[in-house]
Structures are given as C-alpha cells and as structure tokens.
DRENDO-1510 file (C-alpha; in Angstrom, 1 decimal, always signed):
<recs>
REC; n; res; u; v; w
REC; 1; MET; +173.0; +99.8; +191.1 .
REC; 2; LYS; +171.9; +101.0; +194.5 .
REC; 3; ARG; +173.0; +99.4; +197.8 .
REC; 4; VAL; +172.1; +99.7; +201.5 .
REC; 5; ASN; +172.5; +97.6; +204.7 .
REC; 6; LEU; +169.5; +96.9; +206.9 .
REC; 7; ARG; +171.5; +97.7; +210.0 .
REC; 8; ASP; +172.2; +101.3; +208.7 .
REC; 9; LEU; +168.5; +102.1; +208.2 .
REC; 10; ARG; +166.7; +104.2; +210.8 .
REC; 11; GLU; +163.8; +102.5; +212.4 .
REC; 12; GLU; +160.6; +104.6; +212.2 .
REC; 13; GLN; +157.5; +104.2; +214.4 .
REC; 14; ILE; +153.8; +104.5; +213.7 .
REC; 15; ARG; +151.2; +104.2; +216.5 .
REC; 16; SER; +147.5; +104.9; +216.7 .
REC; 17; PRO; +146.2; +107.1; +219.5 .
REC; 18; GLY; +145.0; +104.2; +221.6 .
REC; 19; GLY; +148.0; +102.0; +220.8 .
REC; 20; LYS; +146.0; +99.1; +219.2 .
REC; 21; PHE; +148.0; +99.6; +215.9 .
REC; 22; HIS; +151.7; +100.0; +216.6 .
REC; 23; SER; +154.8; +99.0; +214.7 .
REC; 24; TYR; +158.4; +100.0; +213.9 .
REC; 25; PHE; +159.6; +99.9; +210.3 .
REC; 26; ARG; +162.6; +100.3; +208.0 .
REC; 27; ASN; +161.7; +101.4; +204.5 .
REC; 28; VAL; +164.3; +99.6; +202.5 .
REC; 29; SER; +163.0; +100.7; +199.1 .
REC; 30; LEU; +162.8; +104.3; +200.1 .
REC; 31; ALA; +166.4; +104.1; +201.2 .
REC; 32; LEU; +167.2; +102.7; +197.7 .
REC; 33; GLY; +165.6; +105.7; +196.0 .
REC; 34; GLY; +162.0; +104.6; +195.8 .
REC; 35; VAL; +159.0; +106.9; +196.2 .
REC; 36; ARG; +156.3; +106.0; +198.8 .
REC; 37; ASN; +153.3; +104.3; +197.1 .
REC; 38; VAL; +154.6; +105.3; +193.6 .
REC; 39; GLY; +155.6; +102.7; +191.0 .
REC; 40; SER; +158.0; +103.0; +188.1 .
REC; 41; TRP; +155.2; +104.8; +186.3 .
REC; 42; GLY; +155.9; +107.8; +188.6 .
REC; 43; GLY; +159.6; +107.6; +189.4 .
REC; 44; GLY; +159.4; +104.9; +192.0 .
REC; 45; HIS; +160.0; +101.1; +192.0 .
REC; 46; PRO; +157.6; +98.4; +190.7 .
REC; 47; PHE; +157.6; +96.9; +194.2 .
REC; 48; ASP; +158.6; +98.1; +197.7 .
REC; 49; LEU; +160.4; +96.1; +200.5 .
REC; 50; GLN; +159.9; +97.0; +204.1 .
REC; 51; VAL; +161.1; +95.4; +207.3 .
REC; 52; ARG; +158.5; +95.8; +210.1 .
REC; 53; ARG; +158.6; +95.0; +213.8 .
REC; 54; ILE; +155.3; +94.7; +215.7 .
REC; 55; PRO; +155.3; +94.8; +219.6 .
REC; 56; ALA; +153.4; +92.3; +221.6 .
REC; 57; GLY; +149.7; +93.0; +221.8 .
REC; 58; ALA; +149.6; +95.3; +218.7 .
REC; 59; ALA; +148.5; +94.9; +215.1 .
REC; 60; VAL; +150.1; +96.4; +212.0 .
REC; 61; CYS; +146.9; +98.1; +210.7 .
REC; 62; PRO; +143.1; +97.7; +210.7 .
REC; 63; PHE; +141.5; +94.8; +209.0 .
REC; 64; HIS; +141.3; +95.8; +205.3 .
REC; 65; SER; +141.3; +94.7; +201.7 .
REC; 66; HIS; +142.9; +96.4; +198.6 .
REC; 67; LEU; +141.3; +97.0; +195.3 .
REC; 68; ALA; +144.5; +96.5; +193.3 .
REC; 69; GLN; +147.6; +96.0; +195.6 .
REC; 70; TRP; +149.3; +92.6; +196.3 .
REC; 71; GLU; +151.1; +92.1; +199.6 .
REC; 72; PHE; +153.7; +89.4; +200.4 .
REC; 73; TYR; +154.9; +88.6; +204.0 .
REC; 74; LEU; +157.9; +86.6; +205.2 .
REC; 75; VAL; +158.1; +86.1; +209.0 .
REC; 76; ARG; +161.6; +86.6; +210.2 .
REC; 77; SER; +161.1; +86.1; +213.9 .
REC; 78; GLY; +158.4; +85.9; +216.6 .
REC; 79; ARG; +154.8; +84.6; +216.2 .
REC; 80; GLY; +151.7; +86.3; +215.0 .
REC; 81; THR; +148.1; +85.8; +213.7 .
REC; 82; VAL; +146.8; +86.6; +210.3 .
REC; 83; ARG; +143.1; +87.5; +210.3 .
REC; 84; THR; +141.2; +86.7; +207.1 .
REC; 85; ALA; +137.5; +86.4; +206.3 .
REC; 86; ALA; +137.8; +82.7; +207.2 .
REC; 87; GLY; +139.2; +83.3; +210.6 .
REC; 88; LEU; +142.6; +83.5; +212.4 .
REC; 89; VAL; +145.7; +81.6; +211.3 .
REC; 90; GLU; +148.9; +81.4; +213.4 .
REC; 91; VAL; +152.2; +82.1; +211.7 .
REC; 92; GLY; +155.8; +81.8; +212.8 .
REC; 93; PRO; +159.4; +82.0; +211.6 .
REC; 94; GLY; +159.9; +81.0; +208.0 .
REC; 95; ASP; +156.2; +81.3; +207.1 .
REC; 96; CYS; +155.5; +83.1; +203.8 .
REC; 97; PHE; +152.1; +84.2; +202.5 .
REC; 98; ILE; +150.6; +86.5; +200.0 .
REC; 99; HIS; +147.3; +88.5; +199.9 .
REC; 100; PRO; +145.9; +89.3; +196.4 .
REC; 101; PRO; +143.5; +92.2; +195.8 .
REC; 102; GLY; +140.1; +91.7; +197.4 .
REC; 103; GLU; +141.2; +89.6; +200.3 .
REC; 104; ALA; +140.6; +91.3; +203.7 .
REC; 105; HIS; +143.6; +90.7; +206.1 .
REC; 106; GLN; +145.3; +91.9; +209.2 .
REC; 107; LEU; +148.6; +90.9; +210.8 .
REC; 108; ALA; +148.7; +91.1; +214.6 .
REC; 109; ASN; +151.1; +90.0; +217.4 .
REC; 110; PRO; +149.4; +88.3; +220.4 .
REC; 111; GLY; +152.8; +88.2; +222.2 .
REC; 112; PRO; +154.8; +87.7; +224.2 .
REC; 113; THR; +157.8; +88.8; +222.1 .
REC; 114; ASP; +158.2; +91.1; +219.1 .
REC; 115; LEU; +157.1; +89.9; +215.7 .
REC; 116; GLU; +159.4; +90.9; +212.7 .
REC; 117; VAL; +158.3; +90.5; +209.1 .
REC; 118; CYS; +159.5; +91.4; +205.6 .
REC; 119; ILE; +156.7; +93.0; +203.6 .
REC; 120; ILE; +156.7; +93.3; +199.8 .
REC; 121; ALA; +154.0; +95.2; +198.0 .
REC; 122; ASP; +153.6; +96.2; +194.4 .
REC; 123; ASN; +152.8; +99.7; +193.4 .
REC; 124; PRO; +149.6; +99.8; +191.3 .
REC; 125; LEU; +148.8; +103.0; +189.4 .
REC; 126; LEU; +145.5; +103.2; +191.3 .
REC; 127; ASP; +144.4; +101.6; +194.5 .
REC; 128; GLY; +141.9; +101.8; +197.3 .
REC; 129; CYS; +141.1; +100.1; +200.6 .
REC; 130; HIS; +138.0; +98.9; +202.4 .
REC; 131; TYR; +137.9; +98.5; +206.1 .
REC; 132; PRO; +135.1; +96.1; +207.0 .
REC; 133; ASP; +135.1; +96.7; +210.8 .
REC; 134; SER; +134.4; +100.4; +210.4 .
REC; 135; ASP; +132.9; +100.3; +206.9 .
REC; 136; LYS; +135.3; +103.0; +205.7 .
REC; 137; TRP; +136.9; +103.3; +202.3 .
REC; 138; ALA; +140.2; +105.0; +201.3 .
REC; 139; LEU; +141.7; +106.1; +198.0 .
REC; 140; THR; +145.4; +106.5; +197.3 .
REC; 141; ARG; +145.0; +109.1; +194.5 .
REC; 142; PRO; +143.7; +111.6; +195.5 .
REC; 143; PRO; +144.2; +110.5; +199.2 .
REC; 144; GLN; +140.8; +110.3; +200.9 .
REC; 145; ILE; +139.1; +108.4; +203.7 .
REC; 146; PHE; +135.3; +108.3; +203.7 .
REC; 147; ARG; +132.1; +106.3; +204.2 .
REC; 148; LEU; +129.6; +105.7; +201.4 .
REC; 149; THR; +126.2; +107.1; +201.1 .
REC; 150; PRO; +124.1; +105.0; +198.6 .
REC; 151; ALA; +123.1; +107.0; +195.5 .
REC; 152; ASP; +121.6; +106.4; +192.0 .
REC; 153; TYR; +124.0; +106.5; +189.0 .
REC; 154; LEU; +122.2; +109.6; +187.6 .
REC; 155; ASP; +121.6; +111.2; +191.0 .
REC; 156; GLY; +122.3; +114.9; +190.6 .
REC; 157; GLU; +123.0; +114.6; +186.9 .
REC; 158; GLU; +119.6; +115.5; +185.4 .
REC; 159; ALA; +116.1; +116.3; +186.5 .
REC; 160; THR; +113.9; +113.2; +186.5 .
REC; 161; PRO; +110.5; +113.6; +184.9 .
REC; 162; PRO; +107.5; +112.6; +187.1 .
REC; 163; GLY; +106.6; +108.9; +186.8 .
REC; 164; ALA; +109.9; +108.0; +185.0 .
REC; 165; PRO; +111.1; +104.5; +185.8 .
REC; 166; PRO; +114.4; +104.3; +187.8 .
REC; 167; PHE; +117.6; +104.0; +185.8 .
REC; 168; VAL; +119.1; +100.6; +186.1 .
REC; 169; PRO; +122.8; +100.6; +185.2 .
REC; 170; PHE; +124.6; +97.6; +183.8 .
REC; 171; LYS; +126.1; +95.5; +186.6 .
REC; 172; PRO; +129.4; +93.7; +185.7 .
REC; 173; LYS; +130.1; +90.2; +187.0 .
REC; 174; PRO; +131.8; +90.3; +190.3 .
REC; 175; PRO; +135.5; +89.2; +190.3 .
REC; 176; PRO; +136.2; +85.6; +191.3 .
REC; 177; GLU; +136.8; +84.9; +194.9 .
REC; 178; PRO; +140.5; +84.4; +195.7 .
REC; 179; ALA; +141.7; +80.9; +196.5 .
REC; 180; PRO; +141.6; +80.0; +200.2 .
REC; 181; PHE; +144.3; +81.6; +202.3 .
REC; 182; SER; +145.6; +78.2; +203.3 .
REC; 183; SER; +146.7; +77.7; +199.7 .
REC; 184; ARG; +148.8; +80.8; +199.9 .
REC; 185; LEU; +150.7; +80.0; +203.1 .
REC; 186; ARG; +153.9; +78.0; +203.2 .
REC; 187; ASN; +156.9; +77.6; +205.5 .
REC; 188; LEU; +160.3; +77.8; +204.0 .
REC; 189; ASP; +161.4; +74.5; +205.7 .
REC; 190; ALA; +158.6; +72.7; +203.9 .
REC; 191; LEU; +159.9; +73.8; +200.4 .
REC; 192; ALA; +162.4; +71.6; +198.7 .
REC; 193; TRP; +165.7; +73.0; +197.3 .
REC; 194; GLU; +165.7; +72.8; +193.5 .
REC; 195; SER; +169.2; +72.4; +191.9 .
REC; 196; TRP; +170.3; +73.8; +188.6 .
REC; 197; SER; +173.6; +73.7; +186.8 .
REC; 198; SER; +175.1; +74.7; +183.4 .
REC; 199; PRO; +176.7; +71.9; +181.4 .
REC; 200; LYS; +180.2; +72.6; +182.7 .
REC; 201; GLY; +179.0; +73.6; +186.2 .
REC; 202; VAL; +180.2; +77.2; +186.1 .
REC; 203; PHE; +176.7; +78.5; +186.7 .
REC; 204; ARG; +174.8; +76.6; +189.4 .
REC; 205; ASP; +172.7; +77.2; +192.5 .
REC; 206; GLN; +169.9; +75.7; +194.6 .
REC; 207; SER; +166.7; +77.7; +195.0 .
REC; 208; LYS; +163.3; +77.7; +196.8 .
REC; 209; GLU; +160.7; +79.2; +194.4 .
REC; 210; ILE; +158.5; +80.8; +197.1 .
REC; 211; SER; +156.1; +82.6; +194.7 .
REC; 212; VAL; +155.6; +79.4; +192.7 .
REC; 213; ALA; +154.8; +77.5; +195.9 .
REC; 214; LEU; +152.2; +80.2; +196.7 .
REC; 215; GLY; +150.4; +79.7; +193.4 .
REC; 216; ALA; +152.2; +81.9; +190.9 .
REC; 217; LYS; +153.2; +81.0; +187.4 .
REC; 218; PRO; +156.9; +81.9; +187.1 .
REC; 219; ASN; +157.9; +84.9; +184.9 .
REC; 220; THR; +154.2; +85.6; +184.2 .
REC; 221; PRO; +152.3; +88.9; +184.6 .
REC; 222; VAL; +149.3; +89.1; +186.9 .
REC; 223; GLY; +146.6; +88.8; +184.2 .
REC; 224; LEU; +148.1; +85.6; +182.9 .
REC; 225; GLY; +148.4; +83.7; +186.2 .
REC; 226; GLY; +151.4; +85.2; +187.8 .
REC; 227; HIS; +152.0; +87.6; +190.7 .
REC; 228; PRO; +153.2; +91.2; +190.2 .
REC; 229; PHE; +156.6; +90.1; +191.6 .
REC; 230; ASP; +158.4; +86.8; +192.2 .
REC; 231; VAL; +160.2; +85.9; +195.4 .
REC; 232; ALA; +162.8; +83.1; +195.7 .
REC; 233; ILE; +165.7; +82.1; +198.0 .
REC; 234; THR; +168.9; +81.0; +196.4 .
REC; 235; ARG; +171.8; +79.1; +198.0 .
REC; 236; ILE; +175.1; +79.6; +196.3 .
REC; 237; SER; +178.0; +77.2; +196.7 .
REC; 238; PRO; +181.6; +78.5; +197.0 .
REC; 239; GLY; +183.0; +79.3; +193.6 .
REC; 240; ALA; +179.6; +79.2; +191.8 .
REC; 241; LYS; +177.9; +81.8; +189.7 .
REC; 242; VAL; +174.1; +82.0; +189.6 .
REC; 243; CYS; +173.9; +83.4; +186.1 .
REC; 244; PRO; +175.9; +85.1; +183.4 .
REC; 245; PHE; +176.6; +88.9; +183.5 .
REC; 246; HIS; +173.5; +90.5; +182.0 .
REC; 247; TRP; +171.0; +93.4; +182.0 .
REC; 248; HIS; +167.3; +93.5; +181.6 .
REC; 249; ALA; +165.4; +96.0; +179.4 .
REC; 250; ALA; +162.3; +96.1; +181.7 .
REC; 251; GLN; +162.7; +93.9; +184.8 .
REC; 252; TRP; +163.9; +95.1; +188.2 .
REC; 253; GLU; +165.8; +92.8; +190.6 .
REC; 254; MET; +166.5; +93.1; +194.3 .
REC; 255; TYR; +169.0; +91.0; +196.2 .
REC; 256; VAL; +168.9; +90.7; +200.1 .
REC; 257; VAL; +171.8; +88.7; +201.5 .
REC; 258; LEU; +170.6; +86.5; +204.3 .
REC; 259; ASP; +173.7; +84.5; +205.2 .
REC; 260; GLY; +177.3; +84.2; +204.1 .
REC; 261; THR; +179.0; +86.5; +201.7 .
REC; 262; ALA; +177.7; +87.0; +198.1 .
REC; 263; THR; +179.8; +88.4; +195.2 .
REC; 264; LEU; +178.1; +91.0; +193.0 .
REC; 265; ARG; +179.6; +92.0; +189.7 .
REC; 266; THR; +178.3; +95.3; +188.3 .
REC; 267; ALA; +179.3; +98.0; +185.8 .
REC; 268; GLU; +181.0; +99.7; +188.7 .
REC; 269; GLY; +183.1; +96.7; +189.6 .
REC; 270; THR; +182.9; +93.6; +191.7 .
REC; 271; PHE; +182.3; +93.7; +195.4 .
REC; 272; SER; +181.3; +91.5; +198.4 .
REC; 273; ALA; +178.0; +91.8; +200.2 .
REC; 274; GLY; +177.4; +90.3; +203.7 .
REC; 275; PRO; +174.2; +89.6; +205.7 .
REC; 276; GLY; +171.8; +92.5; +205.7 .
REC; 277; GLU; +173.1; +94.0; +202.4 .
REC; 278; VAL; +170.3; +94.9; +200.0 .
REC; 279; VAL; +171.1; +95.7; +196.3 .
REC; 280; LEU; +168.7; +96.9; +193.7 .
REC; 281; HIS; +169.2; +96.6; +189.9 .
REC; 282; PRO; +166.9; +98.7; +187.7 .
REC; 283; PRO; +166.5; +98.0; +184.0 .
REC; 284; PHE; +169.7; +98.4; +181.9 .
REC; 285; ASP; +171.9; +97.9; +185.0 .
REC; 286; PRO; +174.3; +95.0; +184.2 .
REC; 287; HIS; +174.8; +92.5; +187.1 .
REC; 288; GLN; +175.8; +89.0; +188.1 .
REC; 289; LEU; +175.3; +87.2; +191.4 .
REC; 290; ALA; +178.0; +84.8; +192.5 .
REC; 291; ASN; +180.0; +83.5; +195.5 .
REC; 292; ALA; +183.8; +84.0; +195.6 .
REC; 293; SER; +184.0; +83.1; +199.3 .
REC; 294; SER; +184.9; +79.8; +200.9 .
REC; 295; ALA; +181.4; +79.3; +202.6 .
REC; 296; GLU; +177.9; +79.0; +201.3 .
REC; 297; ALA; +175.8; +82.2; +200.8 .
REC; 298; THR; +172.0; +82.5; +200.9 .
REC; 299; VAL; +170.2; +85.4; +199.1 .
REC; 300; LEU; +166.6; +86.5; +198.9 .
REC; 301; ILE; +165.8; +87.5; +195.3 .
REC; 302; ILE; +162.8; +89.7; +194.3 .
REC; 303; ALA; +161.9; +90.5; +190.7 .
REC; 304; ASP; +158.9; +92.1; +189.1 .
REC; 305; ASN; +157.1; +90.5; +186.2 .
REC; 306; PRO; +156.9; +93.1; +183.3 .
REC; 307; PRO; +154.6; +92.1; +180.4 .
REC; 308; VAL; +157.5; +92.2; +178.0 .
REC; 309; ASP; +161.2; +91.9; +178.6 .
REC; 310; TYR; +164.5; +91.1; +176.8 .
REC; 311; TRP; +168.0; +91.0; +178.1 .
REC; 312; HIS; +171.7; +91.3; +176.9 .
REC; 313; TYR; +174.8; +89.4; +177.9 .
REC; 314; PRO; +177.8; +91.8; +177.4 .
REC; 315; ASP; +180.5; +89.1; +177.8 .
REC; 316; SER; +179.2; +86.9; +175.0 .
REC; 317; GLY; +177.3; +89.5; +172.9 .
REC; 318; LYS; +174.1; +87.5; +173.1 .
REC; 319; TRP; +170.5; +88.7; +173.5 .
REC; 320; GLY; +167.5; +86.8; +174.9 .
REC; 321; VAL; +163.8; +87.2; +175.0 .
REC; 322; ARG; +161.4; +85.8; +177.5 .
REC; 323; GLU; +158.5; +84.8; +175.3 .
REC; 324; PRO; +159.1; +82.9; +173.1 .
REC; 325; ARG; +162.3; +82.0; +175.1 .
REC; 326; LYS; +165.1; +82.4; +172.6 .
REC; 327; PHE; +168.7; +83.5; +172.5 .
REC; 328; PHE; +170.5; +85.0; +169.6 .
REC; 329; ARG; +173.2; +87.3; +168.3 .
REC; 330; GLN; +172.3; +90.4; +166.2 .
REC; 331; ALA; +173.3; +91.0; +162.6 .
REC; 332; GLU; +172.9; +94.7; +161.7 .
REC; 333; THR; +170.4; +95.4; +158.9 .
REC; 334; GLU; +168.2; +98.2; +157.5 .
REC; 335; TYR; +164.7; +99.1; +158.5 .
REC; 336; PHE; +163.2; +98.1; +155.1 .
REC; 337; ASP; +165.4; +95.1; +154.5 .
REC; 338; GLY; +163.2; +92.3; +153.2 .
REC; 339; GLU; +160.1; +94.4; +153.2 .
REC; 340; GLU; +159.8; +95.4; +149.6 .
</recs>
C-alpha cells in the first residue's frame, strides 16, 4: 500500500512560450511510485491520476487526439469549455466526461476564475497523437514530433521497373466513429445513488457508478465494451464496511477520500484517512474500505479492468473469480489428479 495527501504534493507548472497553454499540476500517481507514461508493463501503474489547475484564459494543451490512450476528467471547481470535432461544450463543477482514442479534444478555461480538474489516463504500451490545428503527429516511443510527407508503401524499398503499375497496399476498414461526446458527459448530481447491502448489513454502501453512466460495461476490458479503468464514488455510513478484507491477483485500486474520514485496513494495520488522502493498492496487497467514524465518508474509487483476475479473502479462506463469477474454497490436490 502506498499513501499520499493531495495537500502535501508540490504543484508544478507548464506554460507554452506565448502563454496560450498554461496549467499547474500535481502528479498523484508519480508521488505514489508510478512512472510517467509507463504502465504496469514497464514498472508503472495501469492508470495515472493528476490534479490540474488551469488559469483563466488558458488551455491545458493543443487540440489533439490519441491513437490508444483514454482520458477521463472530473471537474472539481470552476468552469471550462471542452472542444471536440462537434464544437464547444461548457462544463462545470461535478461534470465527468471521457475521451476514447480517436476523439480530438481540448480543455480550456475562458475565465474568470481558475478551473481545477482530476484527470485519469490509462498507460497503453504504444500511443501517438495527432494535432489537427497544426497537422502535427507525435509518438510516445520513441518520443518524436513530426509532420507527414506522403509516400508509397514501397518507396525506397526497391527499384521500380519502367512501366510497372503502382503498388496498391491493402487498406483495412477504418475504426468506428466514437459515440457523440454528449453521451459521455454526465454531472454527478444527475446520477442516482445505488444502495447495496449484505444479508446482515455488515457490508453496505451507496455508490454512483460514473464509468457505467458514461457508457462502460462494468468490470469489462476495453475490447469487450468496457473502459481501461472504472471510476465510482461511494458513500459509506458510520459503522459500515464496503467489502470484506481481500486482495486481487491482477487488479489495481486507488481510493481518494473526498469528504469525512474513511477507515482502511491493510496488511500493515488499520488507519484513518481524511479528505485529500490518496491510497493505492497494487495486486496482492490486502485491503478493506470501511467507516469507523461517527459521520458519513465519501470516497472516489478507481480500478483498472484486467482481462483476467481472481481474488482471495484471508479472513474466511475463500477465493473468487470474476468470469464466471464464482466463490469457493480450495482443496489441495496433485497436478495429474483425475487426468489419467
């Protein structure tokens, strides 16, 4: 388990020479041991969380689209505009939206006050960007920024005999257009609280499933209709536990305490976490989210969606698998038992 508080993170600044692109940011995931633009495949995290503040009159970055990366935004304060291919959309406190690969976007702050947002991005193995306004391209590995010069597939590969017909490479079908941006924009106040309780009421909470409201199938990888990460807000009553003490074999989970005091049980002990506390649980790190205080607590939960996952409950000795969803206890056996 790794833990930081937002108030303790140094705010860094990035500003273009002319000041059109200007913002201040706190890299939460880097403070928790992540590596910039590197996923778990390279020692980083499967998603990164950043808190960014944009001054009045500035934009975060140029208008651009990603080849592979997904980006999620939650507006904490202020008002801004999201530019997409369909035009400008105004956003304000509590608005949540997600940009899939291929959708050009830009977040700006027309003023008059600062705009603060939480940004969550996955870390694909390979990614690139296109900037329509300047017709530039960028690659993440190796890092390059360039403009394209049209060329034939075999240009420079072999000498073309006189009179030979041009080579026509196979053209794959273009990817489907993403759903309209309006279908991926919701305000938290418009989402209903969903209640859940175990039979005896020991485990219970109320939640707003933000990613589901933005079109994701829950607990489902990207290729099967999900997003690369799921985002939800949970409201925990005094004395309640959200789930049993458990660890995941593949999934990462991050908790951001928004209001109240949450109780987190870990392998290192049980501790309280107040507003601004951020806790990261990598695979095999046992954890439990609860509320031992006398007032309600609200927590933002972020979890990736690995293709395969299973989990273990140390208190009861049970195991669980996501698909098909089953729970069981193990009985030791031999590798060839029942095979011959």
